[in-house]
N, CA, C and O atoms as a DFTB+ gen file, in Angstrom:
700 C
 N C O
     1  1      43.667      39.214      56.200
     2  2      44.057      38.152      55.317
     3  2      43.617      38.520      53.907
     4  3      42.469      38.902      53.681
     5  1      44.542      38.401      52.965
     6  2      44.209      38.660      51.573
     7  2      44.215      37.337      50.823
     8  3      45.198      36.597      50.847
     9  1      43.105      37.053      50.158
    10  2      43.017      35.866      49.309
    11  2      43.465      36.292      47.911
    12  3      42.802      37.091      47.250
    13  1      44.606      35.740      47.470
    14  2      45.253      36.209      46.252
    15  2      45.800      35.051      45.422
    16  3      46.881      35.160      44.843
    17  1      45.066      33.952      45.361
    18  2      45.599      32.747      44.725
    19  2      45.069      32.482      43.321
    20  3      45.595      31.605      42.636
    21  1      44.062      33.199      42.873
    22  2      43.402      32.887      41.611
    23  2      44.256      33.137      40.386
    24  3      45.234      33.883      40.423
    25  1      43.857      32.486      39.288
    26  2      44.582      32.583      38.024
    27  2      44.230      33.842      37.245
    28  3      44.972      34.222      36.339
    29  1      43.122      34.500      37.569
    30  2      42.725      35.715      36.855
    31  2      42.477      35.465      35.380
    32  3      42.966      36.211      34.532
    33  1      41.719      34.420      35.066
    34  2      41.495      34.051      33.669
    35  2      40.928      35.204      32.835
    36  3      41.433      35.499      31.751
    37  1      39.886      35.847      33.340
    38  2      39.286      36.963      32.592
    39  2      40.215      38.167      32.551
    40  3      40.159      38.965      31.616
    41  1      41.050      38.298      33.539
    42  2      41.983      39.417      33.629
    43  2      43.173      39.222      32.692
    44  3      43.810      40.187      32.269
    45  1      43.460      37.972      32.377
    46  2      44.587      37.670      31.506
    47  2      45.825      37.192      32.245
    48  3      46.908      37.102      31.667
    49  1      45.661      36.889      33.518
    50  2      46.772      36.399      34.325
    51  2      46.507      36.689      35.791
    52  3      45.547      37.385      36.122
    53  1      47.342      36.166      36.668
    54  2      47.147      36.377      38.106
    55  2      47.112      37.864      38.457
    56  3      47.876      38.665      37.916
    57  1      46.214      38.212      39.369
    58  2      46.051      39.603      39.789
    59  2      46.967      39.971      40.956
    60  3      47.239      41.149      41.186
    61  1      47.434      38.981      41.679
    62  2      48.232      39.252      42.876
    63  2      49.463      40.110      42.605
    64  3      49.728      41.025      43.383
    65  1      50.235      39.861      41.533
    66  2      51.408      40.716      41.322
    67  2      51.044      42.197      41.134
    68  3      51.855      43.077      41.424
    69  1      49.843      42.467      40.655
    70  2      49.417      43.837      40.374
    71  2      48.762      44.499      41.593
    72  3      49.024      45.667      41.879
    73  1      47.914      43.758      42.305
    74  2      47.048      44.367      43.318
    75  2      47.368      44.018      44.775
    76  3      46.843      44.667      45.680
    77  1      48.210      43.017      45.025
    78  2      48.420      42.573      46.406
    79  2      49.026      43.657      47.286
    80  3      48.634      43.789      48.445
    81  1      49.957      44.426      46.775
    82  2      50.577      45.476      47.592
    83  2      49.548      46.455      48.127
    84  3      49.599      46.827      49.299
    85  1      48.612      46.878      47.281
    86  2      47.581      47.821      47.706
    87  2      46.661      47.178      48.724
    88  3      46.290      47.819      49.708
    89  1      46.284      45.928      48.513
    90  2      45.399      45.225      49.446
    91  2      46.054      45.086      50.821
    92  3      45.397      45.277      51.844
    93  1      47.329      44.760      50.847
    94  2      48.044      44.640      52.117
    95  2      48.153      45.993      52.821
    96  3      48.015      46.065      54.042
    97  1      48.401      47.064      52.063
    98  2      48.468      48.402      52.662
    99  2      47.134      48.789      53.294
   100  3      47.105      49.342      54.393
   101  1      46.019      48.496      52.598
   102  2      44.701      48.830      53.148
   103  2      44.489      48.115      54.483
   104  3      44.001      48.717      55.439
   105  1      44.853      46.837      54.548
   106  2      44.697      46.089      55.797
   107  2      45.638      46.612      56.874
   108  3      45.217      46.852      58.006
   109  1      46.903      46.789      56.528
   110  2      47.898      47.253      57.516
   111  2      47.523      48.635      58.034
   112  3      47.502      48.864      59.243
   113  1      47.227      49.552      57.122
   114  2      46.902      50.919      57.536
   115  2      45.550      50.988      58.245
   116  3      45.282      51.933      58.987
   117  1      44.708      49.995      58.016
   118  2      43.421      49.912      58.706
   119  2      43.520      49.267      60.078
   120  3      42.520      49.155      60.787
   121  1      44.736      48.836      60.461
   122  2      44.962      48.314      61.800
   123  2      45.075      46.810      61.922
   124  3      45.125      46.290      63.036
   125  1      45.118      46.103      60.818
   126  2      45.231      44.634      60.888
   127  2      46.670      44.210      61.135
   128  3      47.600      44.706      60.498
   129  1      46.833      43.294      62.059
   130  2      48.149      42.757      62.388
   131  2      47.933      41.474      63.161
   132  3      47.234      41.491      64.173
   133  1      48.493      40.384      62.735
   134  2      49.396      40.173      61.619
   135  2      48.653      40.129      60.278
   136  3      47.425      40.067      60.228
   137  1      49.430      40.162      59.206
   138  2      48.875      40.053      57.855
   139  2      49.171      38.669      57.295
   140  3      50.250      38.111      57.495
   141  1      48.183      38.134      56.588
   142  2      48.316      36.830      55.929
   143  2      47.967      37.031      54.469
   144  3      46.967      37.677      54.155
   145  1      48.780      36.485      53.567
   146  2      48.476      36.499      52.135
   147  2      48.500      35.065      51.649
   148  3      49.487      34.354      51.835
   149  1      47.404      34.638      51.022
   150  2      47.319      33.292      50.467
   151  2      47.562      33.401      48.964
   152  3      46.783      34.019      48.239
   153  1      48.659      32.788      48.509
   154  2      49.058      32.833      47.104
   155  2      48.831      31.496      46.433
   156  3      48.740      30.464      47.098
   157  1      48.741      31.518      45.120
   158  2      48.583      30.295      44.337
   159  2      49.155      30.516      42.958
   160  3      50.373      30.503      42.778
   161  1      48.282      30.720      41.971
   162  2      48.740      31.012      40.614
   163  2      49.579      32.284      40.647
   164  3      49.202      33.264      41.290
   165  1      50.692      32.270      39.971
   166  2      51.538      33.454      39.920
   167  2      52.286      33.762      41.196
   168  3      52.738      34.893      41.377
   169  1      52.433      32.796      42.087
   170  2      53.097      33.051      43.366
   171  2      54.527      33.549      43.180
   172  3      54.970      34.456      43.885
   173  1      55.238      32.960      42.242
   174  2      56.632      33.365      42.008
   175  2      56.693      34.828      41.546
   176  3      57.515      35.601      42.039
   177  1      55.826      35.205      40.601
   178  2      55.794      36.587      40.118
   179  2      55.380      37.546      41.237
   180  3      55.891      38.661      41.335
   181  1      54.454      37.097      42.071
   182  2      53.990      37.945      43.179
   183  2      55.121      38.214      44.146
   184  3      55.321      39.355      44.564
   185  1      55.865      37.178      44.509
   186  2      56.991      37.363      45.425
   187  2      58.022      38.332      44.847
   188  3      58.641      39.095      45.588
   189  1      58.206      38.303      43.529
   190  2      59.171      39.195      42.886
   191  2      58.654      40.636      42.811
   192  3      59.450      41.574      42.803
   193  1      57.345      40.817      42.756
   194  2      56.764      42.144      42.517
   195  2      56.307      42.874      43.776
   196  3      56.182      44.099      43.766
   197  1      56.055      42.135      44.864
   198  2      55.404      42.727      46.030
   199  2      56.289      42.570      47.270
   200  3      56.866      41.507      47.497
   201  1      56.390      43.629      48.063
   202  2      57.121      43.566      49.328
   203  2      56.271      42.787      50.334
   204  3      55.225      43.263      50.774
   205  1      56.719      41.614      50.686
   206  2      55.976      40.743      51.603
   207  2      56.635      40.668      52.978
   208  3      56.421      39.719      53.731
   209  1      57.436      41.681      53.291
   210  2      58.065      41.772      54.606
   211  2      56.971      41.818      55.673
   212  3      56.001      42.564      55.543
   213  1      57.131      41.032      56.707
   214  2      56.189      40.985      57.834
   215  2      54.804      40.472      57.444
   216  3      53.821      40.767      58.124
   217  1      54.720      39.718      56.367
   218  2      53.456      39.105      55.936
   219  2      53.627      37.590      56.037
   220  3      54.623      37.034      55.576
   221  1      52.651      36.940      56.640
   222  2      52.647      35.471      56.661
   223  2      52.135      35.021      55.303
   224  3      50.943      35.123      55.015
   225  1      53.042      34.522      54.469
   226  2      52.685      34.105      53.116
   227  2      52.443      32.607      53.123
   228  3      53.270      31.828      53.594
   229  1      51.289      32.221      52.590
   230  2      50.904      30.821      52.538
   231  2      50.649      30.455      51.084
   232  3      49.896      31.138      50.390
   233  1      51.274      29.380      50.625
   234  2      51.044      28.914      49.261
   235  2      49.911      27.899      49.250
   236  3      49.912      26.941      50.024
   237  1      48.956      28.117      48.373
   238  2      47.815      27.216      48.245
   239  2      48.023      26.327      47.023
   240  3      47.816      26.773      45.894
   241  1      48.429      25.072      47.233
   242  2      48.614      24.174      46.097
   243  2      47.288      23.785      45.443
   244  3      47.281      23.272      44.324
   245  1      46.173      24.022      46.123
   246  2      44.847      23.670      45.597
   247  2      44.098      24.894      45.085
   248  3      42.868      24.884      45.038
   249  1      44.817      25.950      44.698
   250  2      44.189      27.204      44.306
   251  2      43.156      27.023      43.195
   252  3      42.165      27.752      43.160
   253  1      43.365      26.072      42.292
   254  2      42.439      25.868      41.175
   255  2      41.069      25.361      41.642
   256  3      40.102      25.420      40.882
   257  1      40.974      24.868      42.872
   258  2      39.697      24.398      43.418
   259  2      38.792      25.559      43.811
   260  3      37.619      25.352      44.122
   261  1      39.324      26.774      43.799
   262  2      38.503      27.944      44.085
   263  2      38.877      28.646      45.369
   264  3      39.695      28.171      46.156
   265  1      38.250      29.791      45.552
   266  2      38.502      30.667      46.685
   267  2      38.320      29.962      48.024
   268  3      39.003      30.289      48.994
   269  1      37.410      29.005      48.082
   270  2      37.153      28.316      49.350
   271  2      38.398      27.623      49.886
   272  3      38.606      27.583      51.099
   273  1      39.230      27.078      49.002
   274  2      40.450      26.407      49.468
   275  2      41.410      27.425      50.070
   276  3      42.111      27.115      51.034
   277  1      41.451      28.619      49.525
   278  2      42.304      29.673      50.076
   279  2      41.765      30.169      51.414
   280  3      42.535      30.429      52.339
   281  1      40.453      30.299      51.516
   282  2      39.857      30.708      52.788
   283  2      40.194      29.693      53.877
   284  3      40.613      30.078      54.969
   285  1      40.020      28.420      53.597
   286  2      40.333      27.387      54.589
   287  2      41.801      27.451      55.004
   288  3      42.117      27.396      56.193
   289  1      42.682      27.565      54.035
   290  2      44.115      27.615      54.320
   291  2      44.468      28.859      55.141
   292  3      45.263      28.784      56.077
   293  1      43.880      29.987      54.789
   294  2      44.130      31.221      55.532
   295  2      43.619      31.153      56.956
   296  3      44.291      31.607      57.883
   297  1      42.431      30.588      57.139
   298  2      41.883      30.450      58.492
   299  2      42.721      29.483      59.329
   300  3      42.944      29.719      60.516
   301  1      43.181      28.404      58.716
   302  2      44.055      27.470      59.438
   303  2      45.357      28.156      59.853
   304  3      45.869      27.924      60.949
   305  1      45.878      28.989      58.980
   306  2      47.094      29.736      59.298
   307  2      46.836      30.692      60.465
   308  3      47.628      30.757      61.405
   309  1      45.732      31.428      60.402
   310  2      45.382      32.367      61.472
   311  2      45.213      31.640      62.802
   312  3      45.609      32.151      63.849
   313  1      44.625      30.447      62.757
   314  2      44.405      29.683      63.985
   315  2      45.729      29.309      64.657
   316  3      45.771      29.104      65.870
   317  1      46.790      29.222      63.887
   318  2      48.093      28.885      64.445
   319  2      48.891      30.075      64.941
   320  3      49.988      29.909      65.475
   321  1      48.350      31.278      64.768
   322  2      49.039      32.483      65.222
   323  2      48.421      32.943      66.535
   324  3      47.200      32.903      66.687
   325  1      49.240      33.378      67.484
   326  2      48.702      33.754      68.805
   327  2      47.958      35.088      68.781
   328  3      48.296      36.001      68.027
   329  1      46.935      35.168      69.630
   330  2      46.283      36.428      69.914
   331  2      45.331      36.979      68.870
   332  3      44.969      38.153      68.946
   333  1      44.915      36.190      67.909
   334  2      44.009      36.693      66.873
   335  2      42.578      36.345      67.255
   336  3      42.241      35.170      67.396
   337  1      41.737      37.355      67.422
   338  2      40.337      37.104      67.768
   339  2      39.424      37.113      66.556
   340  3      38.304      36.605      66.615
   341  1      39.904      37.699      65.436
   342  2      39.106      37.759      64.213
   343  2      40.043      37.986      63.037
   344  3      41.160      38.477      63.199
   345  1      39.569      37.623      61.852
   346  2      40.318      37.930      60.631
   347  2      39.447      38.802      59.733
   348  3      38.232      38.633      59.638
   349  1      40.115      39.727      59.091
   350  2      39.476      40.587      58.107
   351  2      39.828      39.986      56.749
   352  3      40.966      40.098      56.293
   353  1      38.857      39.350      56.106
   354  2      39.087      38.652      54.836
   355  2      38.867      39.641      53.695
   356  3      37.784      40.202      53.531
   357  1      39.921      39.837      52.914
   358  2      39.915      40.791      51.808
   359  2      40.295      40.053      50.528
   360  3      41.079      39.104      50.563
   361  1      39.748      40.483      49.416
   362  2      40.070      39.889      48.124
   363  2      41.073      40.778      47.402
   364  3      40.974      42.003      47.457
   365  1      42.029      40.167      46.733
   366  2      43.135      40.904      46.142
   367  2      42.702      41.890      45.064
   368  3      43.378      42.895      44.844
   369  1      41.592      41.623      44.389
   370  2      41.227      42.420      43.215
   371  2      40.209      43.524      43.504
   372  3      39.376      43.846      42.657
   373  1      40.281      44.095      44.693
   374  2      39.349      45.157      45.086
   375  2      40.129      46.416      45.489
   376  3      40.202      46.745      46.672
   377  1      40.707      47.115      44.515
   378  2      41.562      48.259      44.836
   379  2      40.828      49.463      45.417
   380  3      41.472      50.389      45.909
   381  1      39.517      49.472      45.374
   382  2      38.757      50.574      45.951
   383  2      38.562      50.476      47.446
   384  3      38.070      51.419      48.066
   385  1      38.937      49.353      48.039
   386  2      38.831      49.192      49.496
   387  2      39.967      49.973      50.149
   388  3      41.133      49.820      49.788
   389  1      39.610      50.799      51.100
   390  2      40.579      51.681      51.749
   391  2      40.844      51.268      53.194
   392  3      40.121      50.464      53.782
   393  1      41.909      51.848      53.741
   394  2      42.215      51.626      55.156
   395  2      41.071      52.121      56.039
   396  3      40.801      51.533      57.086
   397  1      40.401      53.187      55.632
   398  2      39.277      53.713      56.425
   399  2      38.141      52.702      56.505
   400  3      37.513      52.559      57.554
   401  1      37.871      52.001      55.413
   402  2      36.829      50.971      55.429
   403  2      37.239      49.814      56.331
   404  3      36.424      49.306      57.101
   405  1      38.488      49.398      56.241
   406  2      38.990      48.317      57.089
   407  2      38.898      48.718      58.560
   408  3      38.439      47.935      59.392
   409  1      39.330      49.929      58.876
   410  2      39.287      50.396      60.266
   411  2      37.846      50.439      60.785
   412  3      37.587      50.083      61.935
   413  1      36.926      50.867      59.951
   414  2      35.518      50.913      60.358
   415  2      34.997      49.502      60.636
   416  3      34.297      49.280      61.624
   417  1      35.335      48.563      59.777
   418  2      34.905      47.178      59.966
   419  2      35.516      46.595      61.241
   420  3      34.851      45.859      61.971
   421  1      36.768      46.921      61.504
   422  2      37.483      46.379      62.663
   423  2      36.883      46.818      63.993
   424  3      37.168      46.196      65.016
   425  1      36.069      47.857      64.018
   426  2      35.456      48.267      65.279
   427  2      34.501      47.203      65.807
   428  3      34.062      47.281      66.955
   429  1      34.181      46.223      64.994
   430  2      33.280      45.135      65.386
   431  2      34.038      43.889      65.860
   432  3      33.422      42.849      66.092
   433  1      35.343      43.980      66.003
   434  2      36.181      42.820      66.294
   435  2      35.964      42.256      67.697
   436  3      36.091      42.960      68.698
   437  1      35.637      40.980      67.737
   438  2      35.645      40.152      68.946
   439  2      35.522      38.710      68.460
   440  3      35.166      38.494      67.302
   441  1      35.800      37.722      69.299
   442  2      35.820      36.330      68.834
   443  2      34.511      35.835      68.209
   444  3      34.543      34.916      67.391
   445  1      33.386      36.406      68.565
   446  2      32.111      35.955      68.019
   447  2      31.573      36.815      66.889
   448  3      30.433      36.634      66.462
   449  1      32.380      37.751      66.401
   450  2      31.863      38.708      65.413
   451  2      31.679      38.103      64.027
   452  3      32.404      37.198      63.614
   453  1      30.701      38.625      63.340
   454  2      30.486      38.426      61.910
   455  2      30.094      39.804      61.386
   456  3      29.079      40.362      61.802
   457  1      30.881      40.344      60.489
   458  2      30.586      41.665      59.941
   459  2      31.067      41.708      58.503
   460  3      32.011      41.016      58.122
   461  1      30.395      42.539      57.710
   462  2      30.836      42.688      56.331
   463  2      30.615      44.111      55.877
   464  3      29.648      44.773      56.254
   465  1      31.538      44.557      55.059
   466  2      31.393      45.871      54.457
   467  2      30.277      45.810      53.429
   468  3      30.057      44.781      52.791
   469  1      29.579      46.922      53.278
   470  2      28.627      47.033      52.183
   471  2      28.797      48.404      51.559
   472  3      29.303      49.336      52.183
   473  1      28.365      48.502      50.321
   474  2      28.546      49.709      49.533
   475  2      27.188      50.093      48.958
   476  3      26.653      49.416      48.080
   477  1      26.644      51.193      49.470
   478  2      25.299      51.634      49.085
   479  2      24.290      50.500      49.259
   480  3      23.423      50.280      48.414
   481  1      24.426      49.789      50.375
   482  2      23.496      48.723      50.723
   483  2      23.798      47.369      50.114
   484  3      23.142      46.387      50.462
   485  1      24.773      47.284      49.213
   486  2      25.142      46.009      48.586
   487  2      26.277      45.358      49.365
   488  3      27.311      45.989      49.586
   489  1      26.103      44.097      49.788
   490  2      27.161      43.435      50.549
   491  2      28.424      43.240      49.720
   492  3      28.364      43.004      48.514
   493  1      29.564      43.344      50.389
   494  2      30.843      43.191      49.705
   495  2      31.933      42.743      50.647
   496  3      31.678      42.020      51.610
   497  1      33.149      43.172      50.370
   498  2      34.325      42.836      51.164
   499  2      34.992      44.122      51.613
   500  3      34.793      45.178      51.012
   501  1      35.770      44.033      52.653
   502  2      36.162      42.864      53.423
   503  2      35.032      42.324      54.300
   504  3      33.997      42.956      54.513
   505  1      35.299      41.113      54.792
   506  2      34.403      40.428      55.722
   507  2      35.205      40.141      56.979
   508  3      36.358      39.717      56.909
   509  1      34.591      40.373      58.120
   510  2      35.238      40.122      59.401
   511  2      34.652      38.852      60.005
   512  3      33.452      38.771      60.265
   513  1      35.513      37.862      60.223
   514  2      35.097      36.582      60.808
   515  2      35.771      36.398      62.161
   516  3      36.995      36.299      62.247
   517  1      34.961      36.352      63.214
   518  2      35.489      36.092      64.542
   519  2      35.948      34.649      64.675
   520  3      35.419      33.751      64.021
   521  1      36.938      34.443      65.529
   522  2      37.533      33.115      65.740
   523  2      36.487      32.039      66.012
   524  3      36.660      30.899      65.581
   525  1      35.409      32.372      66.716
   526  2      34.373      31.388      67.039
   527  2      33.718      30.798      65.788
   528  3      33.086      29.744      65.868
   529  1      33.855      31.448      64.654
   530  2      33.193      31.023      63.417
   531  2      34.130      30.345      62.416
   532  3      33.661      29.829      61.401
   533  1      35.425      30.333      62.670
   534  2      36.373      29.868      61.662
   535  2      36.152      28.425      61.239
   536  3      36.156      28.130      60.044
   537  1      35.961      27.530      62.180
   538  2      35.824      26.114      61.843
   539  2      34.602      25.871      60.971
   540  3      34.687      25.189      59.950
   541  1      33.474      26.425      61.371
   542  2      32.242      26.202      60.612
   543  2      32.257      26.943      59.270
   544  3      31.767      26.417      58.271
   545  1      32.811      28.148      59.240
   546  2      32.904      28.883      57.973
   547  2      33.780      28.127      56.989
   548  3      33.453      28.045      55.805
   549  1      34.877      27.578      57.460
   550  2      35.766      26.801      56.595
   551  2      35.072      25.532      56.101
   552  3      35.223      25.148      54.941
   553  1      34.326      24.896      56.969
   554  2      33.654      23.641      56.601
   555  2      32.548      23.850      55.570
   556  3      32.271      22.953      54.774
   557  1      31.915      25.017      55.572
   558  2      30.809      25.256      54.638
   559  2      31.269      25.913      53.335
   560  3      30.483      26.024      52.394
   561  1      32.522      26.346      53.266
   562  2      33.035      27.002      52.058
   563  2      33.137      25.996      50.910
   564  3      33.648      24.889      51.082
   565  1      32.645      26.398      49.740
   566  2      32.669      25.539      48.549
   567  2      33.054      26.355      47.319
   568  3      32.591      27.481      47.139
   569  1      33.899      25.779      46.481
   570  2      34.250      26.404      45.205
   571  2      34.718      27.837      45.368
   572  3      35.584      28.124      46.195
   573  1      34.144      28.737      44.577
   574  2      34.516      30.147      44.636
   575  2      33.617      30.961      45.547
   576  3      33.602      32.189      45.456
   577  1      32.873      30.310      46.418
   578  2      31.926      31.015      47.278
   579  2      32.501      31.463      48.607
   580  3      31.911      32.333      49.249
   581  1      33.601      30.924      49.045
   582  2      34.190      31.344      50.316
   583  2      33.204      31.202      51.457
   584  3      32.600      30.144      51.632
   585  1      33.039      32.263      52.236
   586  2      32.165      32.226      53.419
   587  2      30.734      32.671      53.108
   588  3      29.940      32.842      54.033
   589  1      30.390      32.858      51.857
   590  2      29.069      33.386      51.497
   591  2      27.925      32.556      52.077
   592  3      27.001      33.114      52.669
   593  1      27.973      31.247      51.918
   594  2      26.897      30.396      52.435
   595  2      26.816      30.484      53.955
   596  3      25.722      30.517      54.518
   597  1      27.951      30.521      54.609
   598  2      27.964      30.618      56.066
   599  2      27.345      31.939      56.522
   600  3      26.555      31.961      57.466
   601  1      27.694      33.015      55.868
   602  2      27.139      34.319      56.229
   603  2      25.624      34.355      55.990
   604  3      24.886      34.980      56.751
   605  1      25.172      33.688      54.939
   606  2      23.729      33.620      54.695
   607  2      23.015      32.852      55.801
   608  3      21.938      33.249      56.247
   609  1      23.622      31.745      56.242
   610  2      23.042      30.958      57.331
   611  2      22.962      31.742      58.628
   612  3      22.077      31.496      59.448
   613  1      23.863      32.670      58.823
   614  2      23.951      33.466      60.049
   615  2      23.566      34.927      59.801
   616  3      24.020      35.811      60.527
   617  1      22.753      35.186      58.807
   618  2      22.423      36.557      58.400
   619  2      21.959      37.426      59.563
   620  3      22.253      38.620      59.605
   621  1      21.241      36.831      60.500
   622  2      20.738      37.610      61.641
   623  2      21.855      38.019      62.606
   624  3      21.640      38.865      63.474
   625  1      23.041      37.427      62.464
   626  2      24.178      37.753      63.334
   627  2      25.205      38.667      62.660
   628  3      26.136      39.141      63.311
   629  1      25.038      38.913      61.361
   630  2      26.030      39.669      60.593
   631  2      25.785      41.173      60.745
   632  3      24.700      41.667      60.439
   633  1      26.783      41.877      61.211
   634  2      26.731      43.340      61.257
   635  2      27.091      43.859      59.870
   636  3      28.153      43.542      59.335
   637  1      26.209      44.650      59.302
   638  2      26.447      45.242      57.990
   639  2      27.026      46.630      58.221
   640  3      26.421      47.463      58.896
   641  1      28.204      46.867      57.654
   642  2      28.938      48.104      57.905
   643  2      29.023      48.888      56.591
   644  3      29.757      48.508      55.680
   645  1      28.274      49.970      56.507
   646  2      28.263      50.782      55.291
   647  2      29.608      51.484      55.128
   648  3      30.098      52.130      56.055
   649  1      30.202      51.350      53.940
   650  2      31.536      51.909      53.684
   651  2      31.612      52.743      52.413
   652  3      32.694      53.202      52.047
   653  1      30.482      52.949      51.726
   654  2      30.518      53.662      50.445
   655  2      31.040      55.092      50.574
   656  3      31.518      55.658      49.591
   657  1      30.959      55.680      51.756
   658  2      31.451      57.045      51.926
   659  2      32.971      57.116      52.052
   660  3      33.549      58.199      51.958
   661  1      33.630      55.956      52.267
   662  2      35.085      55.956      52.433
   663  2      35.807      54.989      51.501
   664  3      37.037      54.942      51.499
   665  1      35.059      54.212      50.706
   666  2      35.684      53.206      49.849
   667  2      34.730      52.841      48.717
   668  3      33.590      53.303      48.664
   669  1      35.226      52.003      47.818
   670  2      34.408      51.497      46.714
   671  2      34.538      49.979      46.686
   672  3      35.629      49.434      46.853
   673  1      33.420      49.311      46.474
   674  2      33.395      47.856      46.570
   675  2      33.510      47.115      45.261
   676  3      33.121      45.949      45.189
   677  1      34.027      47.742      44.225
   678  2      34.145      47.065      42.923
   679  2      35.345      46.130      42.911
   680  3      36.291      46.294      43.681
   681  1      35.285      45.149      42.020
   682  2      36.437      44.295      41.806
   683  2      36.894      44.453      40.355
   684  3      36.141      44.916      39.499
   685  1      38.124      44.064      40.104
   686  2      38.708      44.157      38.776
   687  2      38.721      42.753      38.172
   688  3      39.428      41.870      38.658
   689  1      37.943      42.551      37.119
   690  2      37.908      41.255      36.464
   691  2      38.617      41.247      35.109
   692  3      39.105      40.210      34.660
   693  1      38.666      42.404      34.469
   694  2      39.290      42.485      33.140
   695  2      40.244      43.656      33.102
   696  3      40.085      44.629      33.840
   697  1      41.247      43.555      32.229
   698  2      42.207      44.659      32.077
   699  2      41.586      45.791      31.323
   700  3      42.236      46.811      31.094
């Protein structure tokens, strides 16, 4: 699942039209199926710029409330799709995340999993949330924090997956 609904204020506009294609490729090539993209600001431009074939596209009318609203919407969408035991939550503005990092994270997939990529010991994205955690992770998400508070509450259950040798965990905030 790619969270791609933000306005990109510091960037100068929505990032999804620029970065969503790469984020979806990293997930697809890393073995994720089905793919979900949560859009908001710039949704029309994103649809025009990005091939969304075989992607479950969800429009978030509450995108201005922050990333947490997109996480909730994406998890609700995943819950309605058959056979999904976990979601790999990726942020649209992280072009250094590779399919190899996604594939490495996916080795932890099961309904009770909690795992996150880290880069030289620093926690980052993507984050793997097993189905058993979706309801509570969605309920604790606030503003632009997404699942951060939930992962902190369950820190002893989170598998930390080092990915710096195959990817980079930076995000793009400015042009």
